[in-house]
C-alpha positions in Angstrom: -124.6 -8.4 -102.1 -123.8 -12.1 -101.6 -126.7 -14.2 -100.5 -124.6 -15.6 -97.7 -123.9 -12.1 -96.3 -127.5 -11.1 -96.7 -128.8 -14.2 -95.0 -126.4 -13.8 -92.1 -127.5 -10.2 -91.6 -131.2 -11.1 -91.7 -130.6 -14.0 -89.5 -129.3 -11.8 -86.8 -132.3 -9.5 -87.3 -135.0 -12.0 -86.8 -133.2 -13.6 -83.9 -134.7 -11.0 -81.6 -135.9 -13.7 -79.2 -134.6 -14.8 -75.9 -132.6 -11.7 -75.2 -135.3 -9.3 -76.1 -136.9 -7.9 -73.0 -134.3 -9.7 -70.9 -131.1 -8.8 -69.1 -132.1 -5.5 -67.4 -129.5 -3.1 -66.1 -130.0 -0.1 -63.8 -130.8 3.3 -65.0 -130.8 6.7 -63.2 -131.9 8.8 -66.2 -134.5 11.5 -65.7 -136.9 13.4 -67.9 -134.8 16.5 -67.4 -131.8 14.7 -68.9 -134.0 13.8 -71.9 -134.5 17.4 -72.8 -130.9 18.4 -72.4 -128.4 15.6 -73.2 -128.3 14.6 -76.9 -130.8 17.4 -77.8 -128.5 20.0 -76.4 -125.8 19.2 -78.9 -126.0 21.9 -81.5 -125.7 20.4 -85.0 -123.0 21.5 -87.4 -125.5 22.9 -89.8 -127.3 25.0 -87.1 -124.0 26.3 -85.8 -123.3 28.0 -89.1 -126.4 30.1 -88.5 -128.4 28.4 -91.2 -131.8 27.0 -90.4 -132.1 23.3 -91.0 -135.3 21.2 -91.6 -135.0 17.5 -91.0 -137.7 15.5 -92.9 -138.6 12.3 -91.2 -140.5 9.6 -93.0 -142.3 7.4 -90.6 -145.2 5.0 -90.2 -148.6 6.0 -88.8 -148.2 4.0 -85.6 -148.8 5.3 -82.1 -145.2 5.2 -80.9 -144.1 7.2 -84.0 -146.8 9.8 -83.5 -145.6 10.1 -79.9 -142.2 10.9 -81.3 -143.8 13.6 -83.4 -145.6 15.1 -80.4 -142.4 15.3 -78.4 -140.3 16.8 -81.2 -140.9 20.4 -80.1 -138.7 19.6 -77.1 -135.9 18.7 -79.4 -136.4 21.8 -81.5 -136.4 24.0 -78.4 -133.0 22.6 -77.4 -131.6 22.9 -81.0 -132.4 26.4 -82.2 -132.5 26.7 -86.0 -133.5 23.0 -86.4 -137.0 22.1 -87.4 -138.4 18.5 -87.7 -140.9 17.9 -90.5 -142.7 14.6 -90.2 -144.1 12.8 -93.2 -146.4 10.2 -91.5 -147.7 7.5 -93.8 -149.6 4.2 -93.7 -147.2 1.3 -93.7 -147.6 0.3 -97.4 -147.3 3.9 -98.6 -144.2 4.4 -96.3 -142.4 1.3 -97.8 -143.1 2.4 -101.3 -142.1 6.0 -100.8 -139.0 5.3 -98.8 -137.7 2.5 -101.0 -138.1 4.7 -104.1 -136.4 7.6 -102.5 -133.5 5.8 -100.9 -132.8 3.5 -103.9 -132.7 6.4 -106.3 -130.7 8.7 -104.0 -133.3 11.4 -104.5 -132.7 12.8 -100.9 -136.3 13.7 -100.1 -136.0 12.2 -96.6 -133.3 12.9 -94.0 -134.4 10.2 -91.6 -136.4 7.1 -92.6 -138.3 4.5 -90.6 -137.5 1.0 -92.0 -137.8 -2.6 -90.7 -135.4 -5.3 -89.8 -136.0 -6.7 -93.3 -134.6 -3.7 -95.1 -131.7 -2.5 -92.9 -129.0 -5.2 -93.7 -129.8 -5.2 -97.4 -129.8 -1.5 -97.7 -126.7 -1.1 -95.6 -124.8 -3.5 -97.7 -126.0 -1.7 -100.8 -124.5 1.5 -99.6 -127.8 3.3 -99.3 -127.6 4.1 -95.6 -125.2 6.1 -93.5 -122.9 4.2 -91.3 -123.9 5.3 -87.8 -121.2 3.4 -85.9 -118.8 6.4 -85.2 -121.7 8.7 -84.2 -123.3 6.2 -81.8 -119.9 5.8 -80.0 -119.8 9.5 -79.2 -121.2 11.1 -76.0 -123.4 9.1 -73.6 -125.7 7.5 -76.1 -124.7 4.1 -74.8 -125.0 1.9 -77.9 -124.2 -1.1 -75.8 -127.6 -0.7 -74.0 -129.4 -1.6 -77.3 -130.5 -5.2 -77.1 -127.6 -7.2 -78.6 -129.5 -9.3 -81.1 -131.4 -6.2 -82.3 -128.1 -4.2 -82.7 -126.5 -7.1 -84.6 -129.6 -7.2 -86.8 -129.0 -3.7 -87.9 -125.3 -4.2 -88.7 -123.3 -5.4 -91.7 -119.7 -6.4 -91.3 -119.6 -4.9 -87.8 -121.0 -1.5 -89.0 -124.4 -0.3 -87.7 -126.7 1.3 -90.2 -129.8 2.0 -88.1 -131.0 2.1 -84.5 -134.2 0.5 -83.2 -137.1 2.6 -82.2 -139.1 -0.4 -80.9 -139.2 -4.2 -81.2 -142.2 -6.5 -81.2 -143.7 -10.0 -81.7 -147.4 -10.9 -82.3 -150.0 -11.9 -79.8 -153.7 -12.5 -79.4 -155.5 -9.6 -77.6 -159.1 -10.0 -76.3 -161.6 -8.2 -74.2 -161.9 -10.2 -71.0 -165.3 -8.7 -70.1 -166.8 -9.8 -73.4 -165.4 -13.3 -73.0 -166.4 -13.6 -69.4 -170.0 -12.6 -70.2 -170.1 -15.3 -72.9 -168.6 -17.9 -70.5 -165.5 -18.3 -72.7 -162.0 -18.8 -71.5 -159.1 -18.1 -73.9 -156.1 -20.3 -73.1 -152.5 -19.0 -72.8 -151.6 -21.0 -75.9 -154.7 -21.1 -78.0 -155.3 -22.9 -81.3 -156.8 -21.2 -84.3 -159.8 -23.5 -84.0 -160.3 -22.3 -80.4 -160.0 -18.7 -81.5 -162.5 -19.2 -84.4 -165.0 -20.8 -82.1 -164.8 -18.0 -79.6 -164.9 -15.3 -82.3 -168.1 -16.8 -83.7 -169.7 -17.1 -80.3 -169.3 -13.4 -79.4 -169.9 -12.0 -82.9 -172.9 -9.7 -83.1 -174.2 -7.0 -85.3 -172.7 -4.4 -83.0 -169.4 -6.2 -82.2 -167.3 -8.3 -84.5 -165.8 -11.4 -83.0 -162.2 -10.7 -84.2 -160.3 -8.2 -86.2 -157.6 -9.3 -88.7 -155.6 -7.3 -91.2 -157.0 -7.3 -94.7 -155.4 -4.3 -96.3 -153.1 -5.2 -99.3 -149.4 -5.1 -98.6 -146.7 -7.6 -97.6 -146.3 -5.7 -94.3 -150.0 -5.3 -93.9 -152.1 -8.3 -94.7 -149.3 -10.8 -95.0 -147.6 -9.9 -91.7 -150.2 -11.9 -89.7 -151.3 -14.1 -92.6 -147.8 -15.5 -93.2 -147.7 -16.7 -89.6 -151.1 -18.4 -90.1 -149.8 -20.1 -93.3 -146.7 -21.3 -91.4 -148.6 -22.8 -88.5 -151.0 -24.6 -91.0 -147.9 -26.2 -92.5 -147.5 -23.9 -95.5 -144.5 -21.8 -96.7 -143.6 -19.3 -99.4 -140.8 -21.6 -100.7 -139.3 -25.0 -100.1 -135.6 -25.6 -99.5 -134.9 -25.5 -103.3 -136.6 -22.1 -103.7 -139.6 -23.7 -105.4 -142.7 -21.5 -104.7 -145.4 -23.1 -102.5 -148.0 -20.4 -102.8 -150.7 -22.7 -104.3 -149.8 -25.7 -102.1 -152.7 -27.3 -100.3 -151.5 -26.0 -96.9 -151.1 -22.4 -98.1 -154.6 -22.6 -99.7 -156.1 -24.1 -96.5 -154.6 -21.3 -94.3 -155.8 -18.5 -96.5 -159.2 -20.0 -96.9 -159.4 -20.3 -93.1 -158.4 -16.7 -92.7 -161.0 -15.5 -95.2 -163.7 -17.7 -93.7 -163.0 -16.4 -90.2 -163.3 -12.8 -91.5 -166.5 -13.7 -93.4 -168.1 -15.4 -90.4 -166.9 -13.3 -87.4 -164.6 -10.5 -88.7 -165.0 -6.8 -89.0 -166.9 -5.2 -91.9 -164.9 -4.3 -95.0 -161.7 -6.1 -93.9 -159.6 -5.0 -96.8 -159.6 -1.5 -95.4 -158.2 -2.7 -92.1 -154.5 -2.9 -91.0 -152.9 -2.2 -87.6 -154.4 1.2 -86.8 -157.9 0.4 -87.9 -158.0 -2.8 -85.8 -156.5 -0.9 -82.8 -159.3 1.7 -83.0 -162.0 -0.9 -83.4 -160.9 -2.9 -80.3 -160.5 0.3 -78.2 -164.0 1.4 -79.2 -165.7 -1.9 -78.5 -166.3 -2.7 -82.1 -164.4 -6.0 -82.0 -163.8 -8.5 -79.2 -160.4 -10.0 -80.2 -157.4 -9.0 -82.3 -154.3 -10.9 -83.5 -151.5 -8.5 -84.3 -148.3 -6.8 -83.1 -147.5 -7.0 -79.4 -146.7 -3.3 -79.3 -150.4 -2.7 -79.5 -150.8 -3.8 -75.9 -149.0 -0.7 -74.7 -151.7 1.5 -76.4 -154.5 -0.6 -75.2 -153.3 -0.2 -71.6 -152.4 3.5 -71.9 -154.0 6.0 -69.7 -157.3 7.1 -71.3 -157.7 3.9 -73.3 -161.4 2.8 -73.0 -160.2 -0.8 -72.6 -157.4 -0.2 -70.1 -157.4 -3.1 -67.5 -160.0 -5.0 -69.5 -157.7 -6.9 -71.8 -156.3 -10.4 -71.8 -153.2 -11.5 -73.8 -152.2 -14.9 -75.2 -149.6 -16.4 -77.4 -150.2 -16.2 -81.2 -152.7 -18.9 -82.2 -151.4 -22.2 -83.6 -152.4 -25.3 -85.6 -149.5 -27.6 -86.4 -146.6 -25.7 -84.7 -145.9 -25.0 -81.1 -145.6 -21.2 -81.7 -146.5 -18.8 -84.5 -145.7 -15.3 -83.4 -143.5 -13.0 -85.5 -140.4 -11.0 -84.8 -139.9 -7.4 -85.9 -138.3 -4.0 -85.1 -139.0 -0.6 -86.5 -135.7 1.4 -86.9 -134.5 4.9 -87.7 -131.8 5.3 -90.4 -130.2 8.1 -92.3 -130.0 7.8 -96.1 -126.6 8.6 -97.6 -128.5 11.0 -99.9 -129.4 13.4 -97.1 -128.0 16.9 -97.3 -128.3 17.3 -93.5 -126.4 14.3 -92.3 -125.1 15.7 -89.0 -128.5 17.1 -88.0 -130.3 13.9 -89.0 -127.9 11.7 -87.0 -128.3 13.9 -84.0 -132.1 13.7 -84.1 -131.9 9.9 -84.5 -129.7 9.6 -81.4 -132.1 11.8 -79.4 -135.2 9.8 -80.5 -133.7 6.4 -79.6 -131.8 7.4 -76.4 -132.4 6.2 -72.8 -133.3 9.8 -72.1 -136.0 9.8 -74.7 -137.6 6.8 -73.1 -137.7 8.6 -69.8 -139.2 11.6 -71.5 -142.0 9.5 -73.0 -142.7 8.0 -69.6 -143.0 11.2 -67.7 -144.7 13.2 -70.5 -147.0 10.7 -72.1 -147.2 7.7 -69.7 -145.0 4.8 -68.9 -147.0 2.2 -70.8 -146.2 4.1 -74.0 -142.4 3.8 -73.7 -141.2 2.1 -76.9 -140.5 -1.6 -76.1 -138.0 -4.1 -77.3 -135.1 -1.8 -78.1 -133.1 -1.0 -74.9 -132.1 -3.3 -72.1 -132.4 -0.5 -69.5 -136.1 0.1 -70.3 -137.0 -3.0 -68.3 -135.3 -1.9 -65.2 -137.4 1.3 -64.8 -139.8 0.6 -61.9 -142.5 2.8 -63.4 -142.4 0.9 -66.7 -142.3 -2.5 -65.0 -145.5 -1.6 -63.2 -147.2 0.0 -66.2 -146.3 -2.9 -68.6 -147.2 -5.7 -66.1 -150.2 -6.9 -68.1 -148.3 -7.5 -71.4 -144.6 -7.5 -70.9 -144.4 -11.0 -69.6 -146.4 -12.5 -72.4 -144.4 -10.5 -75.0 -141.1 -11.9 -73.5 -142.5 -15.4 -73.5 -143.6 -15.2 -77.1 -140.4 -13.6 -78.3 -138.4 -16.2 -76.4 -140.3 -19.1 -77.9 -140.6 -18.5 -81.6 -138.2 -20.0 -84.0 -137.1 -17.7 -86.9 -134.9 -20.4 -88.4 -137.9 -22.7 -88.9 -141.1 -21.0 -88.0 -143.3 -23.4 -89.9 -143.6 -27.2 -90.2 -140.9 -27.6 -92.8 -137.4 -26.1 -93.0 -136.9 -23.0 -95.2 -133.8 -21.6 -97.0 -133.9 -18.2 -95.2 -134.1 -17.0 -91.7 -137.3 -15.0 -91.0 -140.8 -15.4 -89.9 -143.3 -13.0 -91.4 -141.2 -12.2 -94.5 -138.8 -13.9 -96.9 -135.4 -12.5 -96.6 -134.7 -11.7 -100.2 -134.9 -8.3 -101.9 -137.6 -9.4 -104.3 -140.1 -10.3 -101.5 -141.3 -6.7 -101.1 -142.7 -6.7 -104.6 -143.8 -10.4 -104.5 -145.6 -10.0 -101.2 -147.3 -6.8 -102.3 -148.6 -8.4 -105.5 -149.8 -11.6 -103.8 -151.4 -9.6 -101.0 -153.4 -7.7 -103.5 -154.7 -10.9 -105.1 -155.6 -12.3 -101.7 -157.3 -9.1 -100.6 -159.4 -9.3 -103.8 -160.4 -12.8 -102.8 -161.2 -11.7 -99.2 -163.4 -9.0 -100.8 -165.2 -11.5 -102.9 -163.6 -10.5 -106.2 -162.5 -14.0 -107.1 -161.6 -17.2 -105.2 -158.7 -18.0 -103.0 -157.5 -20.7 -105.4 -157.5 -18.3 -108.3 -155.6 -15.7 -106.3 -152.9 -18.2 -105.1 -152.5 -19.8 -108.5 -151.6 -16.4 -109.9 -149.5 -15.7 -106.8 -147.6 -19.0 -107.4 -146.4 -17.7 -110.8 -145.3 -14.4 -109.3 -143.4 -16.0 -106.4 -141.7 -18.6 -108.7 -140.0 -15.8 -110.7 -138.3 -14.5 -107.5 -137.6 -18.1 -106.4 -135.8 -18.9 -109.6 -133.6 -15.8 -109.0 -132.3 -17.4 -105.8 -131.3 -20.7 -107.4 
């Protein structure tokens, strides 16, 4: 794949900004429709009388587990079709899906992949072109947020559909902050956040939770945004690695020191789910992570529902520092159950499915950032009032072309839009995680990381 084509595709992907969460249109869909529309279409395989099992590889996030809990409704409307979910931690999912799809092994019929992978894998011929199927029936592909849809397309052909989109925000327990006499501003600095975290840190409650689990999509999702706002970057404009630059070292040292002084115990075992649980259970006072978490914090039954405050991602040298991302469903070309897999993907990303989530599980749990019509649903507008505006504000304000202080030769925020970055990011994340755990220094980790990153940088020259 030509670098220019790859960059253009990625550029569209990370441009999920001003239009995300905007431009609402009316919707008259009902939960009854959700159980009967796309789901009622009998797949070609099932029509032959043969039982079909669709294996879905997905990430262990709340919205994905909601999909698993609602799958029996789909199965009931599609006799002979069973859905087998393989739910994994984010790092494990990336490794397993990449190996399976790249090799054509065909273990998975539906895969959950990010905006980073879709345009590259689509151009490589690893994913099924969904364009014809999405144009059929009342799926309404035009309702998908335009920049998200463009992100998942190569040369006008769409290779995945978004399940949800997100940015990153600071989430904090207002009751804890009020009791300590602390006010978190709408656009906080990292120094402000560190001061607040240390002030409320106790033996029973950590001041802040930050990801420490190794992986480019785990630890380095938030940490890369910290690096950027501190003035660092993975590469300069000539693809020279900058991993051991003073700014990169300063950012990682700050991150480690904050965890040491006010973070959760054993941070290298924490990623999204662990921090979510800790905040819900009163074990931490603040958390910087994906905006989609807010829907889970405000869900019915959440111990912190109504107690949370939300602010822009913390900054130092830049005006904004939030990320941009979407989790998407795609069908590998290696599947032996293509028609059934596509039919399930359409069901799980339809307007009807979002209505089903709202009526069955709660409106705050509707997957955000994927469909325009979601934001015209009155029940969702009410349920998401605490976090939808701040999410829109952040996603409208970040700059994926230049998220840091200096220009970069790719478009993207929390990742570098080259195929090699998955391996580079994973290796450097392990080195940094070792430093966070006290198994070496930050400088030692980043000096080794510099050598790893430079090999990939040289490949781009």
